[in-house]
MIVEX-645292 format. One record per residue (C-alpha): residue in three letters; z, x, y. Coordinates in steps of 0.02 Angstrom, whole numbers, plus 32768, in hexadecimal, padded with zeros to 4 digits. Layout:
N
ALAZXY;...
//
This chain:
358
METEBC83DD5F3FF;LEUEC6E3E30F40A;LEUECBE3D99F45C;SEREC7C3D2BF3D2;ASPECBE3DA0F34B;ARGED673DA7F3A0;ALAED6F3CE9F3AC;LEUED493CDCF2F3;PHEEDCF3D5EF2CC;VALEE523D04F334;SEREE233C5EF2E5;ALAEE383CAAF239;ILEEEE33CF1F266;VALEF1D3C4AF2AC;ALAEEE03BEFF211;ALAEF3A3C6CF1A1;METEFDB3C59F205;VALEFD33B9CF1FB;PHEEFB43BA6F13F;LEUF0443C1FF122;CYSF0B93BC0F194;SERF0953B1AF140;HISF0B73B64F095;SERF1533BC2F0CB;CYSF1963B27F120;GLUF1793AC3F082;ALAF1CD3B49F01A;GLNF2663B43F089;ARGF2863A8EF05D;PROF30B3A7EEFD6;ARGF2B83A3FEF37;ILEF2F139B9EEBE;LEUF2AA39B5EE0E;CYSF2873900EDDB;LEUF28138BEED28;HISF2323812ED0D;GLYF2723792EC92;GLYF2393780EBDE;GLYF187373EEBD8;GLYF16E3767EC90;SERF10C37ECECEB;ALAF1203869ED78;ALAF0A4380AEDE5;GLYF0F83761EDCC;PHEF1A437A9EDE9;ARGF16837FBEE89;ASPF104376BEED1;TYRF17436D9EEA2;ASPF22236FBEE5E;THRF25A3783EED7;ARGF1ED375CEF6D;ALAF280371CEFD4;LEUF2E437B9EFAF;ARGF254382AEFE1;ASPF23F37C9F083;ALAF2F937D7F0A9;LEUF2FF3891F081;PROF26338E0F0CD;GLUF2BA3988F0DD;PHEF2BF3994F020;GLUF22B39B2EFAE;PHEF2273947EF11;VALF1CE399CEE7F;TYRF191392AEDF2;VALF166395BED40;ASPF12238F9ECAA;GLYF18538FDEC09;PROF1253959EB7F;TYRF12B38D2EAFB;GLYF0A83849EB07;ALAF0D33792EAEF;GLYF028374FEB1F;THREFAF3762EBAF;GLYF00F3797EC49;SERF0B23783EBE9;HISF1233819EBCB;LEUF1C93840EB79;TRPF24A38CAEB8A;ILEF29138A6EADE;ARGF236385DEA48;ASPF28A37D5E9E1;PROF2DB3809E93C;PROF25C3805E8AD;GLYF2C6378AE84B;GLYF2ED371BE8DF;LYSF3833719E952;GLYF3F636EDE8C1;GLUF3DB379CE87B;PROF400381AE906;THRF3AD38C4E90A;ILEF41D395CE8F7;ASPF3A139E1E92E;PROF3DB3A39E9CE;GLYF3263A6BE9EC;TRPF2E439B8E9E5;ALAF2AD39BDEA9C;ASPF27B3A74EAAB;GLUF1CF3A47EAF1;ALAF21F39E3EB7D;ILEF2953A72EBA4;ALAF2023AEAEBA7;VALF1A43A7AEC23;LEUF2393A79EC98;ASPF2553B33EC81;ARGF1A43B54ECBD;THRF1BC3AE0ED51;VALF25D3B36ED84;ARGF20A3BDFED73;ASPF16B3BB0EDD1;ARGF1AE3B36EE53;GLYF2643B69EE66;PROF2E53B87EE9F;PHEF3233AD3EE99;TYRF3B23A83EEF7;GLYF3C539F0EE81;ILEF38D399BEDE3;LEUF37238DEEDE3;GLYF34F3867ED53;PHEF33A37AFED2D;SERF362375BEC86;GLNF32537D3EBFE;GLYF3093852EC88;ALAF3C0383EECB9;ALAF3F23852EC03;PHEF38F38F4EBFF;VALF3E3393BEC9A;PROF4803976EC3D;VALF41439B0EBAB;TYRF3B33A22EC20;LEUF4503A58EC7E;ALAF4943A91EBD6;SERF3FC3B01EBBC;VALF3FA3B5EEC63;PROF4753BD4ECB8;GLUF4FB3B86ED25;GLYF4C03B83EDD9;THRF40A3B5EEDAF;PHEF4263ABAEE0D;ASPF4A53A90EE93;VALF4AE39D5EE72;ALAF4833958EDE8;ILEF44538AAEE18;METF43C3827ED8D;PHEF4063770ED8F;SERF42436F6ECFF;GLYF4433783EC83;TYRF49D3799EBDE;LEUF4CB381AEB5A;THRF44F3845EAD1;THRF4B737FAEA44;THRF41D37E8E9D5;HISF3FE38A4E9E1;LEUF49C38FAE9A7;GLYF45739ABE9B2;LEUF42E3993EA6A;LEUF4D4393DEA86;GLYF52E39CFEA37;SERF4E03A44EAB7;VALF51739CFEB43;GLUF5C939C7EB03;ALAF5D23A84EAF3;ALAF5933AA0EBA5;SERF5F43A13EBFB;PROF6263A0FEC8B;PHEF5933A80ECB7;GLYF5ED3AF4ED2E;ASPF63C3A60ED89;ILEF5943A35EDD9;PROF5A539A7EE58;ALAF55A390CEE07;ILEF5353859EE38;VALF52537D2EDB3;TRPF4D73732EDF4;METF4C8368EED95;GLYF49C35D8EDB5;ALAF5193552ED85;ASNF48834E9ED42;ASPF43B3572ECD7;ARGF406351DEC34;VALF3B835BBEBEB;ILEF444363BEBF9;PROF4F235EEEC01;ASNF5613634EC89;ALAF5DC366EEC04;METF55936E8EBC3;SERF53D372EEC72;LEUF5F93741EC89;GLUF606379DEBE4;LYSF5833818EC20;ALAF5DE382BECC7;SERF6793864EC69;ARGF61E3903EC36;PHEF61F393DECEC;ALAF6BA3983ED40;SERF6C93913EDDA;PROF634389DEDDB;THRF60C382AEE6C;ILEF5F43780EE1C;VALF59336F9EE77;THRF5753648EE37;SERF50135D0EE8F;PROF541351DEE7F;VALF49134D4EE7D;ALAF41C3556EE31;GLYF3DC3563ED80;HISF38735F1ED21;GLUF339364DEDB2;VALF34736D0EE3B;PROF393367DEED5;GLYF3213652EF65;ALAF3483659F01F;SERF38235A4F020;ASPF40835C2EF9C;SERF4BA35CCEFDF;THRF4D83670EF82;PHEF43D36CAEFC0;GLYF49A371FF04E;ALAF51B3763EFD5;VALF49237B6EF6F;VALF43F3802F008;ASNF4E8383CF049;PHEF50E3893EFA3;VALF46B38F4EFAB;THRF481392AF05F;SERF53C394AF062;ASNF53539C0EFCE;TYRF4A73A25F019;GLYF5093A67F0AD;ASPF56F3A3BF145;GLYF4E03A62F1BB;TYRF46639E7F170;ILEF4353952F1DD;PROF3C338D2F189;THRF32A3898F1E9;ALAF33237E8F1A1;SERF3CC377DF1B7;PROF4013740F10B;VALF438368FF0EF;SERF4F53682F0F7;SERF5533655F05A;SERF59535A5F04F;PROF64F358CF02E;THRF61B3532EF8E;ALAF5CD35CFEF46;THRF6373633EECC;LEUF63E36E9EF00;GLYF6A2377CEEC1;THRF7153789EE2E;PROF73236E4EDD3;SERF7D9369CEDA2;PROF83E36F6ED1B;THRF7FD3679EC9D;ASPF74D36BCECB1;ALAF7193749EC3E;ALAF6CC37B1ECC8;SERF76F37BCED2A;ARGF7AF3836ECA9;GLYF73B38C2ECDE;PROF720392FEC44;THRF74E38C7EBAD;PROF80338E4EB75;METF83938FFEAC2;PROF8C9388AEA9C;THRF92E3894E9FC;ARGF8D5383CE96F;GLNF92637A2E926;VALF8FF373EE88B;THRF89836A7E8BE;SERF82D3693E822;ALAF87C3622E7A1;ASPF84B35B4E710;ASPF87834FCE6FE;ASPF929352AE6CC;GLYF9423593E767;METF9373635E702;CYSF8E536D3E744;SERF83136E0E706;ASPF7933747E717;SERF6FF370EE77E;LYSF67336C1E716;SERF5F036DEE79C;TRPF60D3796E7CD;LYSF57F3808E797;LYSF55938C1E7A2;TYRF49C38D4E79D;SERF4413965E74D;GLUF3CC39D1E7B4;ASPF3313977E772;LYSF38138CCE793;LYSF35A3899E6DF;ARGF40D389DE6A1;ALAF4AC3854E6EA;LYSF559388BE6B1;ASPF5F2381DE6BA;CYSF6AE382CE6A0;SERF699383DE5E4;TRPF63538DCE604;VALF6C0391AE676;GLYF73F38FCE5EB;LYSF6EA3979E577;ARGF7183A0AE5E9;PROF79039C1E66A;LYSF7D83A68E6A5;TRPF7303A97E6F2;ARGF6D339F1E702;CYSF75B3996E762;ARGF72A3A03E7F6;GLNF67339CBE7F0;TYRF62C3952E86F;GLYF5C438B6E84F;TRPF5883817E8A0;GLUF5F5377BE8AE;PROF58336E6E8D8;GLNF6173673E8FB;ILEF63836CFE99D;METF591372CE9AD;LYSF5E637D5E9B4;LEUF5EE387AE957;VALF69A388EE908;SERF6EA3902E88A;ALAF70A38D6E7D4;ASPF7C238F2E7FD;ASPF7B63859E86D;ALAF73E37F1E805;CYSF7893814E75A;PROF8473819E775;LEUF86F37E6E6C3;THRF7FF386CE678;CYSF83B38EFE6F4;SERF8F438C4E6DB;HISF9113888E78C;CYSF95537DCE765;LYSF9FF37B7E7AE;GLUFA8C37ABE730;ASPFB07371AE738;GLYFB8E373FE7B7;GLUFB2D37CBE80B;ASPFB4937D7E8C6;ASPFABC3780E923;ASPFACC37FBE9B3;LYSFABF3894E947;GLUFA333906E984;GLUF9DC3916E8DE;ASPF92A38FEE8A0;ASNF945384CE865;GLYF88E3829E846;TRPF80937AEE87C;GLYF83A378FE931;TRPF7AB37DBE991;ASPF7B9388AE9D4;TRPF7633863EA79;GLYF750391DEA9B;TRPF6DF3920EA03;GLYF72039CBE9D1;TRPF6833A2FE9FB;GLYF69C3AE4E9D5;LYSF6FE3AC7E934;ASPF6C13B21E89A;
//
């Protein structure tokens, strides 16, 4: 009887040790928080889109979460569309608070996390979430086929204010044949990071690269090389082909600038006679999105309103009235004025966007 009791006791201890060891071993794996694309799901993103990455990086644990906004059965969003359509951007900085709360709970309950990874709308939400958490919450940012949230100006304002997110190492991947998100939009997002690694697949479209893609090895290498010098991957990633674009693009690419510079504004808006003129499409929207104010509104109190920001659909950017309404704000260049003079000469875009101005 005693021998039997002892055997049961030992068996219980062994079982407990195996249980604790398996959980502690799992907890030791660096974790990557994964955000699916718009209309996708955690399960689909895990089982299909990122399966090759998971297989190539078994030492990492990939944690998947569903976006809180429903777009149909098994279809989730991180950001809802603007109520008036994408032609009328939202200006509420709390537009995606539920999505941020979902990720906050995941970071609290499942963290700490080594990285944050996103695809399409999930990639667009990566900088939004980075802007809401303390620097150092994540060590790397991994983004596929992403863009800036230009139809949600309140969220974009938070991103601009927090950029470059403590100089977090970031990789921005895109497919040359992406017909959903143009590469230019991904490059624009990359410019909000300090020194992004930019990878372009010459054959891929709107997707997360698979093991057969020539750039797959570059993605795997980014994840492993930023984790630590002592890391040795179990799986051998596919080597990058010489045809794959990797690293910082040529100086003509927007992302090569790092954080977006703020060049001197120059008058580029003109009427048919070549005269300086105000934008006819610039609008500053009211909080309830029911009223839109234009340059004529600015002209009623130019001293204060010329510093306000609004939406310019011609370039899909938030710009100041100073830039959009140079005639009203007295920034038109006089005849004979020096073209090189560093003066607010209106209507050429302030690519720094001026966040933080009153």
